[in-house]
N, C-alpha and C positions, 0 to 999 in steps of 0.2 A: 254655310249656316253660321249666323253669329253665335259667339260663345255664350251669350246670355239667353240664347233661345234653343238649348239643346237639353232637353230632359233626359235623365238617365233611364235606359230600358229596364224595366222591371216587369215580374208577373202583374196580371191585372188585378187590381183590388177594388171593389165596388164602393162608392160612397153613396151617402143618403143625400139626394138632391130633391128636396120637398119644399112647399111653401112654408110650412111650420119651421123648418130648420132655417130657411132664408131670414125669416123674421126673428127668430130666436137669437141668430148671431148679430143682426143688424141693430136690434133695439137697444142693448147696452151701449154700443157705440155712439147712437144718436144721443143717449143721455150724457155720456162722457163729453161729447163735443158741445153740449148745452151748457155743462158746467165750466167750460174753460173761460168763457168771458167774465165769469164772476170773480175770477182772481184779480184781473185788471180793475174792476169796480171796486173790490175790497182794498187794494193797495191804494188806490185814489182816496177812498174814504177815510183810511188811517192817516194818510199823511195830510190830507184835507182838514183834519182835526187839529193841526199845528197852526193853521191860519197863515201860512207863509206861501204865497203864490210862486215863488221861485223854486221852493222845494216840491211843490205839486207839479209843477212843469217839468222838473228834473226826473221825477219818477215816470211821468207819462212819456217823456223823451227817452230815457233809458229803457223802459218797457218796449218801446217801438223798436229801438236798436236791436235788443236781444230777441224779439220776435222775429225779425229778419234774419239775424245771424244764425239762430237755432233752427228756424224753418227751413233755411237753406240745406241743412243737413237732414231733413225729414225723409230723405231717401233712404236713410238707414232703417227706418221703420218699415217702410214699403218694401224695400229689397229683401229685408230679412223675413218679412212675412210671407212673400212669395216663395222664397227658396225653403223656408221651414214648412210651409204647407206641402210643398212637393215631396220633401223628405218624409213627412208625417204621413202623407198619403201612400208612400211606397212602403211604409212600416219599417223605415230605416232609423231607429231611435239613436243610432251612433251618429248619423249624419245630422239629425236634429240637433244634437248637442254640439257638434262640430260647426254648424252653420252659425249658431249663437256665440260660441267662443270666438270665431273668426270675426263676426259683426262687433263683439265687444272690444277686440283688439282694434279693429279700424276706429270704433268710437273713441277709445281712450287716446290713441295716436292723434287723431284729429282735434280732439278736446284739448290735449296738452298743446297742440300746434296753436290754437287759438289763444291759449294763455300765453305761450311764448311771443305771439305776435300782436298782443293786446296794444302796445303802442302805436304801431301804424294803424291798426284797425280803428282805434279811438280817434286819432288824428283825423282820419278820413271821415269818419261818422260825424264828428263835431263840426268840421268844416262844411259838410253837406247841410247839417242842421241849421247852423247860422243863428243859434240861440243867443240870448242875452248873457253877460258875464256871469250874472248871479245864477242862472239856470245852468250854464255850462260848468261852473265850479261844483255845484251839487251834484250834477249828473256825472261828473268825472269820479266823484267819490263812489257813487253808485255803480259805475262802470267798472272800476278797479277792483271792487269786492265781487260783483256778480260774475265776472269773467271766469272766477274760479269754479263756477257751477257747470262750465262747458263739458269737462269729462263726464260729469254725472249725468247732465241733461241728455247728451249724445248716447250715453249707456242706456238711458231710459228708453230712447228710441228703439235700440237694439232688442231691449227686454220686451217692449211692447209689440214689436214685430214677431218675436218668438211665441209670445201668448197668443197673438191674433192668428198666427200661422196654424196654431193648434186648435182654432175655433173657440178659444176660451175668451171671448170678448166680455163675458162676465167678470173675469180676472182683471182685464184691462180697465174695465170701469172702476173696479175697486182701487187698482193702482192710481189712476188719474184722480179720483176723488181723494184718496189718501194724500197725494203730494199737494193738491190744492188746499185742502183743509189744514194740513201742517204749515203750509206757507202762510195762510191767512192767520192762524193761531200764533205762530211766531212773530208775524208782523205786529199784531196787536201787543203781544208781551214786550218786543223790543222797542217798539216806538212809543207806545202810551204808557207802558210800564217801566221801562228801563231809560226812556228818553233817548234812544240811539238815533232818531231821526231817519233820514235817507239811508244811512248805513245799516239801520236796523231792517229796512225792507230788503235791501240787498243781501244781507246775511240770512234772512229768512229764506229767501229763494235758494241760496247755496245749500242750506241745511235740508230743505224740503226735498231737493233733487237728490242729494246723497241718501236721505231716507228712503226715497223712492227705489233707489238702486238696491238698497239692503233688503227692503220688503219684497221687490220683485223677484230678486234671487232666492229669496226665502220661499216664495210661493212656487217657483220654478223646481226647487228641490222637492216640494210636496208633490209636484206633478211628475217627478222622476227624472228631471233634467239637472245634471251638474257639469256646466260648461267648463269648469276649471280642471276637470278630470279629462277632457277630450284629448285625443292622441295629438301631441304637439306636431308631428309630422304631417298629419292630415290637416290640421288648422293651417300651417304654413305651406302647404302644397301650392306650388306656383300656378297651375292651371285653375285650381279652385279659388285662389286669391285673385288672379286676373278676372275670373267671372265675377266674383263679388264686387270688385272695384268697377268692372264694366257695367253691371246691372246699376250700381249706385250712381255711377258717373252719368249714364243715360237718364236716370230720374232726376238728377240734379239739374241737367240741362233742360229737361222738360219742364221742371219746376221754375227755373230762372225765366223761361220763356212765358210761363203763366203769370209770374210776378210781373214782368215787363208789360204784358198786355193791361193788367189791372192798373199799374203805375201810369201808363200812358193813357188810360181812360180817365184817372183822376187829374192827370196834369192838362189834359185838353179841357176838362171841366173848369179848371182853375183859369185857364186862358179866356174862358167865356165870361168870367166875371165871378165875383164872391157869391151872388145869389145862386148861380148855376152850380158852383162848386159845392155849396152847402146842400142844395136839392139833390144833386146826384150822390153825396155822401149819404144823405137820409135814405134814398132809394137803394143804394148799394147795400145797405144793412138788410133790406128785405131780400135780396139775393142771398145773403149769408144765412138768413133763416132757413131758406130752402135747402141750402147746402148742408146744414147740419143733417137733415133727414136723408138727402141723396147720398151723403158720404157713409151713412150706415149701410146702406145696400151695396156700396162700392167695397166696403170693408168684408161684408159677406161674400161677395164675388171673389175677393182675392183668396179667401180661406177655401171656399168650396171648388173653385176652378183650379187652384194650385194643388190641392189634395187629389182631385180627379186626375190631373195630368200627371202627378207623381205615382198615382196607382194605375196608370194607363187605362183609365175607365173612360173611353171616349163617349159613350152614350150618357154617362153621368155628367161629363164635362159639358156636353151640349145642352142638357137639362138645366144645368146651373146657369148657363149663359142666358138662356130662355127666361129663366126665373129672375135673374138680375136685371135684364133689360125690361121685362114686364113690370116688376115691382117699381123700378126707377122711374118708368114712364107714368104709372099710376101715382107715385108720390109727386112727381113733378107736376103733373096736371091738377092734382089736389092742391098742392101748395100755391100754384099760379092762380087757381080760382080763389083761395082763401085771401091771397095778397090783393088781388084785384078788388074783391068785395071789401075787405077789412083795411087796406093799405091806407085809405083816407084818414081813418081814425089813428092809425100808427104815426102817419105823418103829424097831425095834430098834437098827439102826445109827445112827438119828438122835439118839435121846434114851435115856438110861439110867433116867429117872424111871419108876417102876413106874405110878403113877397116870396119868401122860400117856401111856404106853404103852397102858394099858387103854382109855382114853377114846378115843384115836385108832383103836384096832382096832374099837372099838364103832362108829365111823362110816366105817369103811374102805370098806365096800360102796357107801354113798352117794358118798363121794369118788371112788371108782374108776369112777362112771358119767359124771363131768364130762366127760373127753375125748369120749365117744360123744355125750353131749347137746350139746356145743358144735361138733361136727365140721362140721354143715351151716352153721353161723354162720360158722365160719372160712373155708369154701369161698366162701360168698356175699360175705363180706367183701372177699376178693380180686377176686371177680366185679364187685361193685359199684365198687370203687376203679379197676379197669381200665376200667370203662365210664364213670367218672366220675358214677355216680348217687349222688352224695354227699349230696345233700339228702334223698333216699328213705332212705338209709342212717342219716343223722342222725334223722330222724323215727322210724323203726323202733326205734332203740336207745333213744330216749326212752320209747316205748310199752312196750318190754320192761323197762325200768328200773321203770316205774309198775307193771307186773305183778309184778315182783320184790318191790317193797315191799308190794303187796297181799297176795301169798301169805305173806310173811313175817309180817305183822300178824295175818293170818287163822289162822296156825298157830303164833302166838307161844307159846301155851301147851304146845306140845310141846318147847319149848326148843331145843336144838341140832339136833334132827331137823327141825323146821320151817326152820331156817336153811339147812341143807343142801338141803332140798326146794325152798326159794325159789331158791337159786343154781342148781339143776338146771333149774328152771322158766324162769329168766331165760336161760340158755343156749340151751335148747331154743327158747324163744319168739322169740329173735333169728333163728335159722336158718328156722324156720317162716314168720315174717313175711316175711323176705327171699325165700323160695321162692314164697310166694303173690304178691308184688308182682313177681316176675321177668317173668312173661309179658307183663304189660302195659308194663313198661318196655322189654323187648326189642323188642316190636312197635313202639313208639313211635320207638325208637332207629333202626330199620332201615326206617321208613316213608319212602317217597320223597316229595320236597317237591312 
């Protein structure tokens, strides 16, 4: 049995697995996800007021770089949430604090590592970007400042995971909004008030992430968790640390495969021409709208399934799985229907280019199917993360990626139609594969020693 798939044997502790609880956990996370794009919009608007296209491009480029860098470590949130939920379900408050302390240690070490390696990271990033000298110069200033947010940003992932693992997504919403509002307010002050330009936006991000850590730890104290008091021997325990690194490593590989699939999708659209690239970008945003809702139920599944597994509540675990899949399918179907009916209006609002509008509308039906096609995958991502079946999740993602590429190259002669069909197959295959593997994994997880 994989180290990341071995829950600790404990007496049975029943959990509440109901429709109301599923929605109560999911709803705040949906709102939190919806607020995230507002930060990029605000930063762009603030710099845009300066009237310098190079500065605007620098902030946009820097934002994409850090989205990619930090998102690569998003495993810290998911892995911490799963392990925290299991400890919380088992009623082991000491292990809850230890999991967070260990995650924070990993976050700080990795964050400082990013700071130390900022030179090579920046060199690769700017080489790949190929921006103009003016944009590169301003983006370099942004990068050299914002990289210092890394230890705080990664620590916030760990804190978010600890909060979500306790089913306190309302607290996660407060944290997310607080970080974003602080960032926006400081950007306005530093750029428009103090005239710091791009550097002001970067410093706003650093301070906001640091404030998020302080607020998050303060809220955790109120919830009874003091990770800095965790037993040092338990935090540094070799087996436990290997499990933490294995879980996070599996999720990082899974995330890298997912990012590759979407990057490959974008690259193939670009090869088909500017019009197809722009149309696919517009339609991809429709998929992201659906993802905001589906990810909320995935988060609820993380907590409920993790808590049930930690408490050895097999009936509760299976009820939580059914609820997560059911709600995700319902949400996916509803979002797909809304996108199909209202997608044309969204396209018209997004672009005024007649050719792009026509191209996007030609593939609207296929694009509107993506939330439904990915619904089961989102649900099982949450289930697998909560249960820390991360090795299986990693392997199934890689198999789905292989299928995605096989379908694309088989249908390449059909152009953009084949690309969208490959994406739909990729999303559906992930869910089907996880559903087929689920009975075996669940049986093994709840088998008595």
